[in-house]
Structure formats: C-alpha cells, structure tokens
Backbone bond lengths (Angstrom), bond angles and torsions (degrees), N, CA, C in turn:
res aa  C-N    CA-C-N  psi(-1)  N-CA   C-N-CA  omega(-1)  CA-C   N-CA-C  phi
1 M - - - 1.465 - - 1.519 110.54 -
2 G 1.353 114.68 -39.35 1.455 118.84 178.51 1.513 112.47 -66.07
3 E 1.337 116.76 -38.75 1.464 120.13 178.65 1.530 110.45 -66.64
4 R 1.342 116.05 -39.15 1.461 118.59 178.35 1.521 111.08 -64.61
5 G 1.339 115.64 -40.43 1.461 118.84 178.38 1.511 112.08 -64.58
6 A 1.342 117.32 -40.51 1.461 120.68 178.61 1.523 110.75 -66.14
7 A 1.354 116.15 -39.74 1.468 119.65 178.89 1.526 110.72 -65.67
8 A 1.339 116.08 -39.36 1.467 119.58 178.92 1.523 110.90 -65.43
9 Q 1.335 117.15 -41.52 1.458 120.38 178.46 1.525 111.44 -65.05
10 L 1.354 116.04 -39.72 1.465 119.39 177.93 1.518 110.84 -64.40
11 R 1.334 116.36 -42.98 1.470 120.09 178.36 1.526 110.72 -63.12
12 W 1.333 116.41 -42.20 1.461 120.42 178.20 1.524 111.06 -62.79
13 A 1.346 117.16 -39.14 1.465 120.69 179.24 1.531 111.25 -66.15
14 I 1.330 116.63 -40.87 1.465 120.28 179.69 1.520 110.55 -65.24
15 F 1.335 117.22 -45.17 1.466 120.78 178.84 1.525 111.03 -63.52
16 S 1.335 116.38 -37.46 1.463 119.77 178.92 1.520 110.86 -65.08
17 I 1.326 116.80 -42.95 1.469 120.33 178.74 1.523 110.32 -63.63
18 L 1.343 117.02 -42.05 1.463 120.24 178.33 1.526 110.94 -64.07
19 A 1.339 117.01 -40.68 1.463 120.28 179.38 1.521 111.03 -64.33
20 I 1.326 116.54 -41.75 1.462 120.36 178.51 1.524 110.54 -64.50
21 A 1.338 116.62 -42.06 1.466 120.28 179.86 1.528 111.32 -63.29
22 V 1.333 116.52 -43.59 1.466 119.92 179.52 1.525 110.43 -65.12
23 T 1.338 116.59 -41.97 1.461 120.21 179.19 1.523 111.23 -62.20
24 M 1.328 116.74 -43.42 1.468 120.32 178.44 1.520 111.31 -64.12
25 A 1.335 116.88 -36.90 1.459 120.18 179.22 1.527 111.23 -64.28
26 F 1.348 116.73 -37.44 1.463 120.40 179.06 1.522 111.84 -76.41
27 L 1.329 117.55 -33.93 1.461 120.82 -176.76 1.525 112.86 -83.78
28 F 1.327 117.90 -19.62 1.463 119.68 -175.36 1.529 112.73 -61.72
29 P 1.356 120.75 -43.33 1.478 118.40 177.13 1.519 113.33 -59.25
30 I 1.355 116.99 -35.69 1.461 119.76 177.88 1.523 109.91 -66.64
31 Y 1.341 116.23 -44.68 1.456 119.29 178.44 1.524 111.12 -62.62
32 W 1.325 116.41 -40.25 1.466 119.91 -177.97 1.526 110.95 -65.88
33 S 1.328 116.80 -39.39 1.464 119.64 176.72 1.526 110.62 -64.15
34 F 1.333 116.26 -41.97 1.464 119.78 178.56 1.521 110.91 -63.82
35 S 1.337 117.04 -41.08 1.461 120.66 178.45 1.524 111.30 -64.28
36 Q 1.326 116.54 -41.80 1.458 120.09 179.21 1.531 111.38 -64.45
37 S 1.337 116.13 -35.24 1.462 119.03 -177.36 1.521 112.71 -68.70
38 L 1.324 117.56 -18.54 1.464 121.22 -178.38 1.528 112.86 -98.93
39 R 1.313 117.59 3.90 1.465 120.62 -175.68 1.524 111.22 -98.90
40 N 1.312 114.25 150.33 1.452 120.05 166.90 1.526 109.06 -70.24
41 P 1.328 118.64 156.76 1.470 119.64 178.86 1.521 112.99 -53.27
42 L 1.332 118.10 -38.79 1.464 120.40 179.65 1.515 111.13 -67.26
43 D 1.337 117.51 -39.88 1.467 120.98 -179.99 1.516 111.96 -64.41
44 T 1.321 116.89 -25.17 1.459 119.73 -179.83 1.521 111.90 -60.68
45 F 1.326 116.56 -32.29 1.464 120.45 -176.15 1.533 113.29 -104.17
46 T 1.321 117.71 -12.34 1.468 119.66 -174.99 1.523 114.02 -109.35
47 V 1.327 118.15 -21.30 1.466 120.49 -177.73 1.522 109.80 -74.18
48 A 1.328 115.64 130.30 1.460 121.59 178.79 1.528 109.58 -104.80
49 G 1.327 116.24 170.26 1.450 120.90 177.33 1.519 112.03 79.38
50 F 1.334 115.30 -151.15 1.461 121.02 -176.20 1.526 112.87 -84.12
51 G 1.305 117.99 -1.55 1.457 120.75 177.71 1.513 113.29 63.28
52 I 1.329 116.66 50.39 1.454 121.16 -178.37 1.525 109.10 -81.11
53 P 1.340 118.20 125.67 1.466 120.16 179.46 1.522 111.64 -59.60
54 W 1.341 115.50 145.29 1.459 125.32 -178.98 1.525 113.91 67.39
55 I 1.312 116.80 -5.81 1.470 120.01 176.13 1.517 110.09 -112.41
56 N 1.333 116.71 -53.47 1.462 120.86 178.21 1.519 113.21 -92.94
57 F 1.330 117.59 -18.61 1.467 120.43 178.64 1.521 108.95 -162.90
58 N 1.315 115.62 162.85 1.459 121.51 176.65 1.528 108.72 -90.81
59 P 1.342 118.30 116.93 1.473 120.23 -175.79 1.523 112.07 -71.01
60 T 1.307 114.68 156.07 1.461 121.91 177.05 1.522 109.36 -142.41
61 L 1.317 115.84 148.03 1.461 121.85 176.62 1.524 112.28 -97.62
62 G 1.320 116.06 10.64 1.462 120.03 -177.98 1.516 112.90 -60.40
63 N 1.337 116.95 -40.42 1.462 119.66 179.90 1.525 110.98 -64.66
64 W 1.332 116.83 -40.68 1.459 120.62 179.03 1.533 110.53 -64.19
65 I 1.320 116.07 -44.17 1.458 119.57 -179.39 1.521 110.80 -63.33
66 D 1.329 116.21 -42.20 1.463 120.04 -179.95 1.526 111.90 -63.17
67 Q 1.337 115.86 -42.89 1.451 119.43 -175.05 1.532 112.65 -76.84
68 V 1.322 116.46 -44.53 1.465 119.27 -177.23 1.528 111.29 -67.53
69 S 1.320 116.57 -29.25 1.465 120.06 -178.21 1.523 113.32 -82.70
70 T 1.330 117.72 -8.57 1.459 119.96 -178.94 1.526 110.96 -81.90
71 P 1.333 118.14 141.54 1.481 120.08 179.24 1.521 113.05 -61.29
72 E 1.344 117.91 -31.11 1.460 120.15 -178.50 1.528 111.40 -63.15
73 T 1.335 117.07 -40.97 1.461 120.26 -179.29 1.517 111.40 -67.90
74 T 1.327 116.92 -46.75 1.464 119.67 179.95 1.521 111.19 -64.18
75 R 1.324 117.14 -37.46 1.461 119.78 178.48 1.530 110.89 -67.63
76 A 1.337 117.09 -39.61 1.462 120.38 177.92 1.525 111.30 -63.85
77 L 1.342 117.20 -41.44 1.461 120.46 177.14 1.522 111.07 -63.94
78 Y 1.305 116.57 -42.61 1.461 120.75 178.98 1.533 110.80 -62.38
79 N 1.332 116.31 -47.10 1.462 120.14 -178.99 1.525 111.73 -62.00
80 S 1.335 116.89 -46.45 1.461 120.07 -179.21 1.520 111.47 -63.62
81 T 1.334 116.60 -39.22 1.464 119.80 -179.87 1.526 111.10 -64.84
82 I 1.331 116.81 -48.42 1.455 120.65 -179.60 1.525 111.27 -62.09
83 I 1.319 116.46 -47.49 1.472 120.40 -176.96 1.517 110.90 -65.05
84 S 1.335 117.91 -45.11 1.461 121.13 -176.26 1.513 111.41 -67.06
85 I 1.333 118.01 -45.22 1.462 120.78 -179.09 1.529 110.71 -65.48
86 C 1.319 117.28 -47.61 1.460 120.43 -178.83 1.521 111.87 -64.48
87 A 1.335 117.78 -40.09 1.465 120.60 178.43 1.524 110.99 -65.33
88 A 1.327 116.94 -40.91 1.467 120.07 178.89 1.522 111.23 -65.69
89 V 1.327 116.82 -44.31 1.464 120.29 -179.97 1.534 110.84 -64.60
90 L 1.330 116.97 -43.58 1.459 120.42 -179.96 1.529 110.82 -63.45
91 A 1.333 117.03 -42.56 1.462 120.26 179.10 1.525 111.48 -64.23
92 L 1.332 117.68 -38.31 1.463 120.41 177.79 1.529 111.21 -68.11
93 I 1.329 116.77 -40.49 1.467 120.11 -179.90 1.532 111.08 -63.17
94 L 1.332 116.79 -40.14 1.465 120.49 -179.01 1.528 112.20 -83.31
95 G 1.323 116.98 -36.64 1.453 120.33 -172.93 1.509 114.82 -80.97
96 T 1.336 117.89 -31.46 1.470 119.92 -177.23 1.525 112.38 -64.67
97 P 1.344 120.55 -49.91 1.476 118.74 176.15 1.523 112.67 -62.54
98 A 1.330 117.18 -35.73 1.470 119.30 178.64 1.522 110.87 -64.49
99 A 1.339 116.89 -42.72 1.462 120.41 178.69 1.523 111.11 -63.66
100 Y 1.329 116.70 -40.09 1.473 120.19 179.13 1.528 110.89 -65.24
101 A 1.322 116.20 -40.91 1.464 119.80 179.92 1.528 111.37 -64.24
102 I 1.324 116.73 -41.87 1.469 119.79 179.46 1.520 110.95 -66.70
103 A 1.331 116.81 -33.51 1.462 120.42 -177.85 1.525 112.89 -77.83
104 R 1.331 118.38 -28.40 1.465 120.72 -171.03 1.530 114.43 -110.37
105 F 1.308 119.49 -21.81 1.466 120.71 -173.30 1.530 110.18 -119.02
106 E 1.318 115.20 155.41 1.459 122.54 175.04 1.525 109.06 -105.21
107 F 1.332 116.16 135.90 1.461 121.70 -178.39 1.522 109.67 -107.11
108 R 1.315 115.58 146.06 1.466 120.35 -175.21 1.526 112.36 -77.91
109 T 1.298 116.79 -42.07 1.467 120.09 -173.31 1.519 111.64 -74.36
110 W 1.346 116.27 -52.17 1.460 121.63 -178.65 1.515 110.00 -116.25
111 K 1.315 114.77 149.13 1.460 118.97 171.48 1.529 109.69 -75.21
112 N 1.316 115.63 152.89 1.462 119.95 -178.75 1.522 112.06 -61.75
113 T 1.322 116.24 -37.27 1.468 119.12 178.71 1.527 111.11 -65.70
114 D 1.343 116.64 -35.75 1.465 119.54 178.28 1.528 111.03 -66.50
115 I 1.332 116.37 -38.80 1.463 119.69 178.56 1.527 109.97 -64.80
116 T 1.336 115.97 -41.85 1.468 119.94 179.51 1.519 110.92 -64.15
117 I 1.318 116.68 -42.17 1.467 120.27 178.82 1.528 110.54 -64.34
118 W 1.334 116.27 -36.46 1.472 118.64 177.72 1.521 110.83 -63.65
119 F 1.336 116.85 -44.35 1.460 119.53 176.74 1.525 110.81 -61.50
120 L 1.333 116.14 -41.71 1.462 119.78 -179.69 1.521 111.33 -64.62
121 S 1.336 117.04 -34.72 1.458 120.30 179.99 1.523 112.13 -65.14
122 Q 1.331 117.32 -25.10 1.460 119.87 178.69 1.524 111.78 -68.81
123 R 1.342 117.06 -24.51 1.458 120.34 175.39 1.522 111.05 -75.09
124 I 1.322 116.55 -23.70 1.467 120.65 -179.90 1.517 110.73 -84.78
125 L 1.329 116.94 -22.55 1.467 121.13 -179.02 1.526 110.60 -59.77
126 P 1.339 118.77 125.18 1.468 119.86 178.27 1.528 110.98 -65.58
127 P 1.315 118.86 124.43 1.476 120.14 -179.15 1.526 113.15 -58.49
128 V 1.341 116.93 -30.58 1.458 119.12 -177.32 1.530 111.03 -65.11
129 A 1.339 117.19 -22.87 1.462 119.92 179.43 1.520 112.12 -72.05
130 T 1.328 117.31 -16.85 1.461 120.83 -177.38 1.523 112.91 -109.02
131 I 1.298 117.89 2.33 1.459 119.30 -172.77 1.532 111.45 -66.96
132 I 1.331 118.03 -39.09 1.468 120.25 179.71 1.531 111.16 -68.67
133 P 1.352 120.04 -47.71 1.480 118.36 175.92 1.525 113.04 -58.27
134 F 1.332 117.55 -43.01 1.461 119.81 178.88 1.522 111.16 -63.34
135 Y 1.313 116.29 -39.67 1.465 119.81 179.93 1.529 110.32 -63.16
136 L 1.338 116.68 -44.37 1.459 120.38 -179.41 1.536 111.05 -65.83
137 I 1.337 116.24 -39.47 1.464 119.39 179.06 1.523 110.74 -64.53
138 M 1.325 116.62 -45.94 1.459 119.75 -178.75 1.529 111.48 -67.31
139 R 1.323 117.13 -33.21 1.460 119.16 176.88 1.519 110.29 -68.83
140 Y 1.332 117.59 -38.86 1.462 120.92 178.32 1.525 111.03 -65.15
141 L 1.328 116.53 -36.99 1.467 120.88 179.77 1.527 112.58 -85.87
142 N 1.338 116.48 1.61 1.470 121.56 -179.71 1.541 111.09 59.98
143 L 1.333 115.51 42.01 1.465 121.21 -179.17 1.524 113.10 -114.71
144 L 1.321 117.16 9.27 1.464 118.92 178.86 1.522 110.40 -62.27
145 D 1.317 115.45 139.51 1.463 122.76 177.83 1.529 111.58 60.20
146 T 1.348 115.23 43.63 1.457 120.62 176.73 1.521 109.51 -129.50
147 H 1.330 115.44 158.11 1.460 120.21 177.08 1.526 110.80 -63.89
148 L 1.325 116.43 -40.05 1.457 120.00 -176.36 1.523 111.94 -60.45
149 A 1.324 117.20 -39.39 1.461 120.37 -179.89 1.526 111.02 -61.23
150 L 1.331 117.05 -48.16 1.463 120.03 -178.56 1.524 111.39 -70.16
151 I 1.323 117.47 -32.39 1.467 120.00 176.61 1.524 110.23 -63.67
152 L 1.330 117.17 -46.67 1.463 121.08 -179.65 1.529 111.48 -64.29
153 I 1.313 116.82 -41.96 1.462 120.00 -178.28 1.521 110.70 -67.85
154 N 1.322 117.84 -45.98 1.465 120.40 179.58 1.520 111.21 -64.46
155 A 1.330 117.32 -40.27 1.459 120.04 177.75 1.520 110.99 -63.30
156 T 1.325 117.17 -35.83 1.463 121.00 178.65 1.518 111.52 -62.50
157 F 1.323 116.88 -41.09 1.461 119.81 -175.01 1.527 113.27 -82.12
158 V 1.328 118.58 -22.91 1.466 119.63 178.11 1.524 111.89 -95.19
159 L 1.333 117.54 -12.29 1.456 120.75 -179.51 1.537 112.87 -58.19
160 P 1.339 120.65 -44.47 1.469 119.06 178.20 1.528 113.21 -58.85
161 F 1.329 117.45 -35.95 1.457 120.68 178.23 1.531 110.41 -61.82
162 V 1.325 116.34 -42.38 1.465 120.90 178.99 1.523 110.15 -62.53
163 V 1.308 117.51 -46.45 1.465 121.38 -176.29 1.527 110.94 -63.74
164 V 1.321 116.91 -46.04 1.470 120.17 -176.83 1.521 111.36 -65.72
165 I 1.334 117.55 -45.47 1.465 120.48 -177.88 1.528 110.82 -67.75
166 L 1.319 118.15 -48.24 1.463 120.44 -175.63 1.529 111.52 -72.89
167 R 1.315 118.39 -28.96 1.473 119.39 175.04 1.517 109.91 -59.36
168 Q 1.324 117.15 -46.41 1.455 119.97 179.42 1.523 111.41 -64.05
169 T 1.318 116.48 -35.34 1.463 120.40 177.83 1.517 111.25 -64.32
170 F 1.330 117.37 -45.78 1.461 120.56 179.67 1.532 111.54 -66.04
171 L 1.336 116.82 -32.94 1.459 119.26 176.93 1.522 111.80 -65.24
172 E 1.321 116.63 -32.72 1.462 121.11 -177.10 1.527 112.52 -85.48
173 L 1.331 118.18 -10.47 1.460 120.60 176.07 1.529 109.90 -76.20
174 P 1.321 118.01 144.28 1.480 120.10 179.73 1.518 111.61 -65.95
175 V 1.308 116.43 116.41 1.456 121.46 -177.33 1.528 111.33 -70.99
176 E 1.350 116.64 -17.42 1.465 119.63 -178.90 1.535 111.74 -62.32
177 L 1.319 117.56 -31.93 1.464 120.03 178.55 1.522 111.27 -63.20
178 E 1.323 116.47 -42.02 1.457 119.70 178.99 1.528 111.20 -71.44
179 E 1.321 116.68 -36.49 1.463 119.35 177.95 1.527 110.90 -64.46
180 S 1.327 116.65 -36.59 1.465 119.56 177.04 1.525 110.84 -63.73
181 A 1.332 115.73 -40.15 1.466 119.36 178.38 1.525 110.96 -65.56
182 L 1.322 117.49 -37.45 1.467 120.51 178.39 1.528 110.64 -66.36
183 V 1.322 116.03 -38.14 1.465 119.44 177.67 1.527 111.00 -64.29
184 D 1.340 116.35 -34.58 1.466 120.94 -179.37 1.522 112.87 -79.31
185 G 1.315 117.71 1.53 1.458 120.09 174.66 1.512 115.60 109.95
186 A 1.317 118.19 -1.08 1.460 120.41 178.70 1.528 110.12 -77.38
187 D 1.330 116.27 153.42 1.460 119.92 174.25 1.530 108.84 -94.98
188 H 1.343 115.54 179.73 1.460 119.54 -176.63 1.526 111.41 -64.73
189 W 1.319 117.01 -35.91 1.465 119.23 179.83 1.524 111.13 -65.27
190 M 1.344 117.33 -42.28 1.462 120.15 179.26 1.525 110.86 -67.14
191 A 1.336 116.68 -37.90 1.465 119.27 177.73 1.522 110.78 -64.28
192 F 1.324 115.35 -38.28 1.468 118.96 177.04 1.527 111.12 -67.15
193 W 1.340 116.76 -45.58 1.464 121.26 -173.12 1.528 112.24 -74.16
194 R 1.329 116.69 -39.47 1.463 120.49 -172.98 1.528 113.62 -92.42
195 I 1.338 118.16 -24.11 1.467 120.17 -173.51 1.529 112.06 -117.72
196 A 1.334 116.97 -59.51 1.463 119.76 -174.37 1.520 112.11 -66.86
197 L 1.322 116.64 -43.14 1.470 119.68 -175.95 1.530 112.55 -63.93
198 P 1.347 119.99 -47.01 1.472 118.08 177.04 1.518 113.80 -61.35
199 L 1.339 117.17 -36.61 1.458 119.66 179.42 1.530 111.69 -68.18
200 A 1.331 116.70 -31.51 1.461 120.81 -179.21 1.521 112.78 -91.00
201 A 1.338 117.68 3.13 1.472 120.74 -176.80 1.530 113.74 -56.81
202 P 1.358 120.29 -42.83 1.474 118.53 178.11 1.522 113.35 -60.19
203 T 1.330 116.48 -40.93 1.467 119.26 177.92 1.516 110.93 -67.38
204 M 1.317 117.41 -37.41 1.453 120.20 176.79 1.528 111.05 -62.84
205 A 1.334 116.36 -40.35 1.460 119.48 177.80 1.524 111.05 -63.64
206 A 1.336 116.34 -44.75 1.465 119.44 179.10 1.522 111.29 -64.14
207 T 1.339 116.62 -42.55 1.464 120.56 178.59 1.516 111.15 -63.85
208 G 1.341 116.48 -41.02 1.459 120.02 178.53 1.519 112.38 -60.75
209 L 1.325 117.29 -40.57 1.468 120.13 178.59 1.529 111.32 -66.30
210 I 1.328 116.20 -38.86 1.466 119.31 -179.16 1.526 111.01 -67.43
211 I 1.329 117.23 -45.86 1.464 118.71 -179.21 1.532 110.65 -71.99
212 F 1.330 117.54 -26.84 1.466 119.80 171.93 1.524 109.95 -60.61
213 A 1.340 116.54 -43.48 1.464 120.33 178.74 1.522 111.26 -65.03
214 F 1.352 117.04 -38.80 1.466 119.96 177.20 1.530 110.56 -59.87
215 S 1.322 116.45 -47.25 1.465 120.34 -178.73 1.523 111.04 -68.20
216 W 1.320 117.33 -36.97 1.463 121.47 179.99 1.529 110.77 -62.51
217 N 1.328 117.03 -36.52 1.471 121.37 -175.47 1.526 113.31 -91.44
218 E 1.317 118.52 -2.43 1.468 120.81 -176.12 1.532 110.47 -65.42
219 F 1.326 115.72 131.75 1.473 120.56 -176.05 1.520 112.71 -120.76
220 L 1.327 117.55 -40.57 1.463 121.00 -170.00 1.521 112.20 -59.36
221 F 1.328 117.48 -54.73 1.462 120.51 -178.37 1.521 111.39 -73.40
222 A 1.330 116.56 -28.98 1.461 119.37 178.55 1.516 111.12 -64.29
223 V 1.327 117.30 -38.57 1.454 119.73 -178.89 1.524 111.71 -81.95
224 A 1.331 118.11 -25.25 1.461 120.83 -177.76 1.525 112.47 -87.36
225 I 1.321 117.61 -33.78 1.463 121.10 -173.54 1.518 112.53 -111.66
226 G 1.315 118.14 -27.16 1.462 119.94 -177.69 1.511 112.45 -127.14
227 S 1.301 117.92 52.40 1.458 121.48 -170.87 1.526 114.16 -90.75
228 Q 1.329 119.11 4.18 1.466 119.82 -179.20 1.529 111.64 -126.14
229 S 1.317 117.74 -72.86 1.468 120.58 -176.13 1.519 112.78 -76.66
230 V 1.325 118.04 -31.31 1.465 121.48 -176.12 1.525 110.75 -116.57
231 I 1.302 116.28 50.11 1.461 121.30 176.08 1.524 109.32 -64.33
232 T 1.324 116.90 130.15 1.455 122.05 179.96 1.521 110.16 -99.37
233 V 1.320 116.08 175.50 1.465 121.06 -176.80 1.534 112.09 -61.47
234 P 1.359 120.79 -46.13 1.471 118.77 177.58 1.526 113.19 -58.79
235 V 1.325 117.34 -39.56 1.468 119.87 177.15 1.525 110.14 -67.53
236 H 1.311 117.01 -36.67 1.463 121.22 178.23 1.524 110.70 -64.68
237 I 1.328 117.24 -36.47 1.466 120.31 177.01 1.521 110.29 -62.84
238 A 1.335 115.95 -43.78 1.466 119.43 179.70 1.519 111.86 -62.90
239 G 1.333 117.11 -22.80 1.459 120.73 179.48 1.512 114.04 -72.76
240 A 1.336 118.33 -3.19 1.462 120.49 177.33 1.524 112.06 -74.65
241 V 1.317 117.09 -3.98 1.463 121.47 176.40 1.524 108.46 -97.75
242 D 1.317 116.94 123.21 1.460 120.20 178.82 1.515 108.85 -136.55
243 T 1.321 116.72 -164.12 1.466 121.02 -176.40 1.520 112.44 -65.20
244 R 1.334 117.43 -20.25 1.468 120.48 178.53 1.521 112.71 -87.83
245 G 1.333 116.58 -0.27 1.455 120.91 -177.57 1.512 110.63 105.03
246 V 1.324 115.62 -161.82 1.460 121.64 -179.86 1.525 109.36 -82.74
247 Q 1.317 116.58 122.87 1.461 121.23 175.90 1.531 107.98 -88.27
248 F 1.333 114.81 89.35 1.454 120.23 -172.02 1.521 112.50 -62.25
249 W 1.330 118.00 -32.25 1.452 120.09 -179.24 1.524 111.67 -67.13
250 F 1.338 116.54 -38.51 1.460 120.04 175.23 1.527 110.77 -75.98
251 M 1.328 117.10 -35.04 1.464 120.90 177.88 1.522 110.79 -60.73
252 G 1.343 116.47 -39.64 1.457 120.01 178.47 1.512 112.33 -63.67
253 V 1.335 116.91 -42.68 1.464 120.46 178.82 1.524 110.50 -63.78
254 R 1.306 117.13 -46.38 1.463 120.35 -177.56 1.527 111.20 -66.68
255 A 1.343 116.85 -36.35 1.462 118.85 176.67 1.515 111.41 -64.21
256 M 1.332 117.80 -41.26 1.456 120.66 178.24 1.528 111.21 -67.17
257 V 1.325 116.69 -37.26 1.464 120.02 176.66 1.530 110.39 -62.49
258 A 1.331 117.17 -35.54 1.462 120.64 178.90 1.518 112.01 -74.46
259 I 1.327 117.22 -30.30 1.467 120.98 -175.49 1.519 111.80 -83.12
260 V 1.325 117.35 -39.35 1.470 121.00 -168.86 1.531 113.77 -61.15
261 P 1.351 121.43 -49.65 1.478 119.21 -176.74 1.526 114.58 -58.14
262 P 1.348 120.71 -50.17 1.473 118.01 178.52 1.523 113.29 -62.48
263 V 1.343 116.73 -36.35 1.462 119.29 -179.92 1.525 110.76 -66.30
264 L 1.327 117.46 -43.45 1.459 120.41 178.71 1.529 111.29 -62.70
265 I 1.324 116.76 -42.80 1.465 119.93 178.51 1.525 110.80 -62.63
266 A 1.332 116.89 -41.90 1.464 120.40 179.37 1.526 111.47 -64.97
267 L 1.336 117.39 -39.60 1.465 120.10 179.02 1.526 111.63 -67.22
268 I 1.327 115.93 -40.23 1.458 119.52 -179.51 1.527 111.31 -66.91
269 A 1.319 116.49 -38.47 1.469 120.85 -174.98 1.521 112.69 -107.62
270 Q 1.333 117.72 25.55 1.459 119.74 -174.39 1.536 112.16 -64.84
271 R 1.328 117.11 -32.14 1.466 118.23 179.97 1.527 110.86 -66.59
272 Y 1.338 116.98 -32.51 1.460 119.28 176.24 1.524 110.96 -71.54
273 I 1.331 115.97 -35.56 1.466 119.39 179.26 1.525 110.46 -65.34
274 V 1.335 116.83 -47.94 1.465 120.83 -178.97 1.523 110.42 -63.55
275 R 1.326 116.06 -45.66 1.462 119.17 -179.56 1.515 111.60 -65.93
276 G 1.323 116.48 -39.03 1.460 119.58 -177.84 1.513 113.03 -69.73
277 L 1.332 116.94 -43.85 1.453 120.09 -176.94 1.526 112.98 -77.12
278 T 1.347 118.03 -15.92 1.464 120.61 177.14 1.518 112.09 -103.97
279 L 1.333 118.20 5.71 1.466 120.96 179.88 1.508 109.82 -63.46
280 G 1.312 115.88 122.67 1.451 121.01 179.42 1.511 114.67 82.23
281 A 1.340 117.60 3.52 1.461 119.48 -179.24 1.517 111.99 -72.09
282 V 1.326 117.64 -27.84 1.468 122.27 -179.79 1.519 107.93 -117.35
283 K 1.282 117.14 126.25 1.456 121.62 -179.91 1.530 108.79 -123.23
284 G 1.343 114.38 160.19 1.442 118.43 176.16 1.513 111.56 110.06
C-alpha cells in the first residue's frame, strides 16, 4: 500500500510538472508581448534575460499612450468589434434552427449524418482556396472593403461550427419535454422557441464566444478584402512592420490589445462556457 501511494504521488508530481511546463509555454508569448509593450525602443534590443519590469528595465506606458491615442488603433478595434459581434450573431441566428432541424427531423433526400458531415467538412476546407471566389463575388456586389463583406465571410466560416456543436446539444436534450408541449397544442416552432432554445442557451453562449474569437482573429480575408477602410486588429498588428524593420515595442502593444478583449469576455462568461460545453456530458 505504501509503494502504491509513493508511486501515485510520484506520478502526480510528474503530471503536475508537465502541466506547469505546458502552461508556461503557452503563457510565455503573452508575457513577452506585455514586456515588450512596456519597453523603450532602445530597451527592446539591449535588455537581456526574461525582461522582467523594474528588474531588467524601467517600464514605461509611452508605447500604450502612443498606440491607443492613434486613430488607426481605435478604428481597428471598432472594426474588429463590429465584424466579430455581427458575424457571431448572424451565425447563431442561422445555425441554431439548422442544428435543431438536423437533430429533430428526418430528411428524405439526405441522411442527417450526411448533412452533419457536410457541415463539418466546411471547417476542413482551407480558407485560402476560397479567397479568389469571395473576392470576385464581393467586387461584383460592390462590397469590397466594407464591414458587410467581412461579416458575411466570417459568418460563413463559423456557421458549420455552430451547427455541429448545437446539433449535438439538441440531441442530448430530453425530447419528452418537446413532445409534451406538442401534445398540449404547441407547434414545432413554439417547442423550439419556448423549450429547446432556453435549455440550449448555455451552449449557445459558449459557442458564441468561441466563434467571436474566431472572427476576431481572422486575418486572411481581412487583409485581402478589407485592407483600407475596415482594417481589423490582426491586420493592424501586421502593420508594425515598416521600412525600419519590426517595431517590437508597438507590436507588443498591438498584440496585447488583440488578446485582452477575448480574454476578458471569456473570464466574465466562463461559467456559461463550462456549463455549455459540458451540457449532456454526464447522463444517468
């Protein structure tokens, strides 16, 4: 018994060390960006070691003040916020009824599993393969360099994620509740609106946050279709490279500006994320 306990403690210690190492590996780029954002341009190239503020260099907020006060940064934040929120809302509005229909009804032409696999295959499709068709379509519709173009494109690419996740959620909800409502005189739309939708609300919230992050981080279409009037935060980050090279002090500020909003939203709504993604995971 003592040997088993010692082996269990050793295994727990090894897993803990591995978990700490992995966590540090993921957090180090965030820390490095934050450290770079607090340095003077000269300190960016002369500070050695881990770049700990007040130890390896004297921090300054000058880079933050310069970047946040510039119209380009505020416009990029505004564009990314509008595009990400609208794309997430549009994808949820279109994807939630589709997911419910696939989970509850049988179709004559295609099997439900085939429809789900088709939606899933759209997540595997490389976005770069569609950039030319999307560009030509948006140019024909006179939507190049507009918010609407990026909203439609981002909603298109996150829509399969919404359908696949919410379909599984609706499958795991007790169908007896909806059948009782149908017996009492409700139609399928009322059963969906009054019963299924409230029960799936936590998963919808978690899905909305995830697809918001996908749209917030999208770069390829943002730089190809909205590279002037609707510059987003990822495109703005890439703009830290100029003829003088990479301006690491500005790059650090812009990276933190891109990271902070999704992280804050996730922290505020973490209970909805956990509840939504674990809905139906335990039965019995």
